[in-house]
C-alpha positions as CSV (number, residue, x, y, z in Angstrom):
1,M,13.7,0.4,-31.5
2,R,15.0,3.3,-30.0
3,K,18.4,3.6,-28.1
4,S,17.1,4.4,-25.0
5,D,14.3,1.1,-25.2
6,A,17.2,-1.0,-26.2
7,E,19.0,0.3,-22.8
8,F,16.1,0.1,-21.1
9,T,15.1,-3.8,-21.9
10,R,18.7,-4.9,-21.6
11,F,18.4,-3.5,-17.8
12,E,16.0,-5.3,-17.2
13,H,16.9,-8.9,-19.1
14,E,20.1,-8.2,-17.1
15,G,18.2,-7.8,-14.0
16,W,16.1,-10.6,-14.0
17,E,18.6,-12.9,-15.0
18,R,20.6,-12.0,-12.0
19,V,18.2,-12.4,-9.4
20,A,15.4,-15.0,-10.9
21,D,16.7,-17.5,-8.2
22,K,15.4,-14.8,-5.4
23,Y,12.4,-14.3,-6.8
24,D,10.5,-17.3,-5.3
25,S,11.6,-16.8,-1.7
26,V,11.4,-12.6,-1.6
27,W,8.3,-12.0,-3.7
28,S,5.9,-14.9,-4.0
29,S,4.3,-14.5,-0.5
30,L,3.2,-11.0,-1.8
31,T,2.6,-11.4,-5.7
32,R,0.3,-14.8,-6.0
33,Q,-1.9,-13.0,-3.6
34,F,-3.2,-11.3,-6.4
35,I,-3.5,-13.7,-9.0
36,P,-6.8,-15.3,-7.9
37,H,-8.2,-11.9,-8.0
38,L,-6.5,-11.6,-11.9
39,I,-8.3,-14.6,-13.0
40,N,-11.6,-14.4,-11.5
41,T,-11.7,-11.1,-12.9
42,I,-11.0,-11.9,-16.3
43,G,-12.7,-15.1,-16.1
44,V,-10.7,-18.2,-17.0
45,S,-12.2,-21.5,-17.3
46,T,-12.0,-25.3,-18.6
47,G,-10.5,-25.6,-21.8
48,M,-9.3,-22.0,-22.5
49,S,-6.4,-21.3,-24.1
50,V,-4.2,-18.6,-21.8
51,L,-1.0,-16.7,-22.6
52,D,0.6,-15.9,-19.6
53,V,3.2,-12.9,-20.6
54,A,6.3,-12.4,-18.6
55,C,5.5,-15.5,-16.5
56,G,8.3,-15.2,-14.4
57,P,8.6,-18.9,-12.3
58,G,4.8,-20.0,-13.7
59,Y,2.2,-18.9,-10.8
60,V,-0.2,-17.7,-13.1
61,S,0.4,-20.8,-15.6
62,A,0.0,-23.0,-12.5
63,A,-3.3,-21.1,-10.8
64,V,-5.1,-21.5,-14.7
65,K,-4.0,-25.0,-15.1
66,K,-5.7,-25.9,-12.2
67,L,-8.7,-24.7,-13.5
68,G,-8.8,-27.1,-16.3
69,A,-7.6,-24.5,-18.8
70,N,-4.5,-24.6,-21.0
71,P,-1.3,-21.9,-20.5
72,T,1.4,-21.2,-22.3
73,G,3.8,-18.7,-20.1
74,I,6.7,-16.9,-21.6
75,D,9.3,-14.8,-20.8
76,F,12.5,-12.9,-21.9
77,S,14.4,-14.2,-19.2
78,R,16.3,-17.8,-19.6
79,K,16.2,-18.3,-15.9
80,M,12.8,-17.6,-15.1
81,V,11.7,-20.0,-18.0
82,A,14.1,-22.6,-16.3
83,I,12.6,-22.2,-12.8
84,A,9.2,-22.4,-14.2
85,R,9.6,-25.3,-16.2
86,S,11.1,-27.3,-12.7
87,M,8.5,-25.4,-10.7
88,F,5.3,-26.4,-13.0
89,P,6.6,-29.2,-15.3
90,E,3.1,-29.9,-16.0
91,A,3.0,-26.5,-18.0
92,T,4.4,-25.1,-21.0
93,F,7.2,-22.1,-20.9
94,R,9.0,-20.9,-23.5
95,E,11.8,-17.9,-24.0
96,G,9.7,-14.6,-25.4
97,D,9.3,-11.3,-26.2
98,A,6.2,-9.3,-24.5
99,Q,6.6,-6.8,-27.0
100,Q,7.1,-9.0,-30.4
101,S,4.8,-12.0,-29.4
102,P,5.8,-15.2,-31.4
103,F,2.2,-16.6,-31.8
104,T,0.0,-16.1,-34.6
105,D,-3.1,-14.0,-34.6
106,A,-6.4,-15.3,-32.7
107,S,-4.2,-17.7,-31.2
108,F,-6.0,-17.6,-27.0
109,D,-8.5,-17.1,-25.2
110,R,-6.9,-15.0,-22.5
111,V,-3.8,-13.3,-22.3
112,L,-2.7,-12.5,-18.4
113,M,0.4,-10.8,-17.2
114,N,1.1,-10.6,-13.3
115,F,3.3,-6.9,-12.7
116,G,5.4,-7.7,-16.0
117,L,4.0,-5.1,-17.7
118,L,5.8,-1.8,-16.6
119,H,9.1,-4.0,-16.4
120,L,9.0,-3.4,-20.9
121,S,10.5,-0.1,-22.7
122,Q,7.4,-0.1,-24.5
123,P,4.1,-1.5,-22.5
124,E,1.8,-0.3,-25.2
125,K,3.4,-2.6,-27.5
126,A,2.7,-5.6,-25.3
127,C,-0.6,-4.9,-24.8
128,A,-1.0,-4.5,-28.8
129,E,0.6,-8.2,-29.2
130,A,-1.9,-9.2,-26.7
131,F,-4.6,-7.9,-28.2
132,R,-3.4,-9.4,-31.8
133,V,-3.1,-12.9,-30.6
134,L,-6.7,-12.7,-28.7
135,R,-9.2,-14.5,-30.4
136,P,-12.8,-12.4,-31.2
137,G,-14.6,-12.2,-27.9
138,G,-11.0,-12.5,-25.7
139,K,-9.7,-10.8,-23.0
140,F,-6.6,-9.3,-21.6
141,G,-5.8,-9.0,-17.9
142,F,-2.6,-7.7,-16.0
143,T,-1.5,-6.1,-12.9
144,I,0.2,-3.3,-11.9
145,W,1.3,-1.6,-8.3
146,A,-0.9,1.3,-7.1
147,E,0.2,4.8,-6.4
148,P,2.2,5.3,-3.3
149,H,-1.0,6.8,-1.9
150,E,-3.0,3.8,-1.8
151,N,-0.2,1.4,-1.8
152,P,1.3,1.2,1.9
153,G,4.2,-1.0,1.8
154,G,5.5,0.7,-1.6
155,K,5.1,4.2,0.0
156,V,7.5,3.0,3.0
157,V,10.5,2.5,0.0
158,N,9.4,5.6,-2.2
159,D,9.3,7.8,0.6
160,A,12.7,6.8,2.2
161,I,14.5,7.2,-1.5
162,E,13.0,10.6,-2.0
163,A,13.9,11.3,1.4
164,H,17.6,10.1,1.6
165,G,18.4,9.3,-2.0
166,D,19.9,11.0,-5.3
167,L,16.9,10.3,-7.9
168,N,19.3,12.2,-10.5
169,V,21.3,9.5,-10.7
170,E,21.8,8.1,-14.7
171,M,19.6,5.5,-14.9
172,P,18.3,3.8,-18.4
173,E,14.9,5.4,-19.3
174,G,11.6,2.8,-18.9
175,P,8.0,4.1,-18.5
176,S,6.5,5.5,-15.6
177,K,5.8,3.0,-12.7
178,F,2.6,4.5,-12.6
179,L,1.7,4.6,-16.1
180,Y,-1.6,2.4,-16.1
181,A,-2.4,3.4,-12.4
182,D,-5.0,6.2,-13.2
183,R,-8.2,4.8,-14.8
184,Q,-8.7,7.3,-17.2
185,E,-5.6,7.3,-18.7
186,C,-5.3,3.4,-18.7
187,R,-8.3,3.3,-20.5
188,K,-7.2,5.4,-23.5
189,I,-4.1,3.2,-23.7
190,L,-6.2,0.5,-24.2
191,D,-8.3,2.1,-26.7
192,R,-5.2,3.3,-29.0
193,D,-4.1,-0.6,-28.5
194,G,-7.5,-1.9,-30.3
195,F,-9.0,-3.2,-26.9
196,D,-12.9,-1.5,-26.0
197,G,-11.7,0.7,-23.4
198,E,-15.4,0.9,-22.7
199,S,-15.4,-2.5,-21.3
200,M,-12.3,-2.6,-19.1
201,I,-12.7,-3.2,-15.8
202,F,-10.3,-1.2,-13.1
203,E,-9.8,-2.6,-9.6
204,T,-7.4,-1.6,-6.6
205,R,-6.8,-4.6,-4.4
206,L,-5.3,-4.5,-1.1
207,V,-3.6,-7.5,0.8
208,E,-1.9,-7.8,3.9
209,W,2.3,-8.9,3.1
210,N,3.6,-10.3,6.4
211,V,7.7,-9.6,6.4
212,P,9.6,-11.2,8.8
213,T,11.6,-7.9,9.7
214,P,11.2,-3.9,9.3
215,R,13.9,-3.9,7.4
216,Y,12.6,-6.5,4.9
217,L,10.7,-4.1,2.3
218,F,14.5,-2.4,1.7
219,E,16.3,-5.6,1.3
220,A,13.4,-7.0,-0.9
221,E,14.1,-4.2,-3.5
222,R,17.9,-3.8,-2.9
223,D,18.4,-7.8,-3.4
224,A,15.8,-9.3,-5.5
225,G,14.0,-6.5,-7.8
226,V,15.6,-4.1,-10.8
227,R,14.5,-0.9,-11.2
228,T,14.7,0.0,-7.6
229,A,17.8,-1.9,-7.4
230,G,19.2,-0.2,-10.0
231,L,18.6,3.1,-8.3
232,L,20.2,2.2,-5.1
233,A,23.0,0.6,-6.6
234,R,24.0,3.9,-8.4
235,Q,23.8,6.2,-4.9
236,S,27.4,7.5,-3.3
237,S,28.9,6.3,-0.8
238,D,27.7,9.3,1.7
239,K,24.3,8.8,0.9
């Protein structure tokens, strides 16, 4: 692993360990809204073995369990895994690296990843690992955030930071937040990782997120995020 990749991985890991206990109260009302779209699009059904990568508090695993599938969730954060086990004891969770999956080839019918891909230093490795552990005919489904022009909530925070923040502070270098947001580029990347890019389903979904105060978007990123929180923490006091 390159030094820059190791630094970003450490940054993300430390960040999620720090805010794991805040995720459910801050982000779940937003990120859980996308799970039905994800599992319906990828076609999860009774009896399937499903790998929930970057499982966080275990929402995807819980959702597919209700459908009669057999989920296994992995996350690199020990605290997240502990929370998932506590919230959903009927599912299986373990520590694991999305970029070096602990599972053997052709172990799963479906691999799912809800907003975890771009928290990795090498997301293309996670895609390649998803391909490796899928059985023939299996499917990989993931969600990412849309670019600001398609993401009103994200645009509010992005515009504020660009207008008032210092974007040149020293940060661990990670993948672009919008690496997979372009349909054609996403297709090319998945082709390189072993998938049939022509079979890709690429959809943009807009949901409503009701927040208690106008400041909530900013406070959520600052107090319960990682990458944006790191950028905000590195601002000078006169910003």
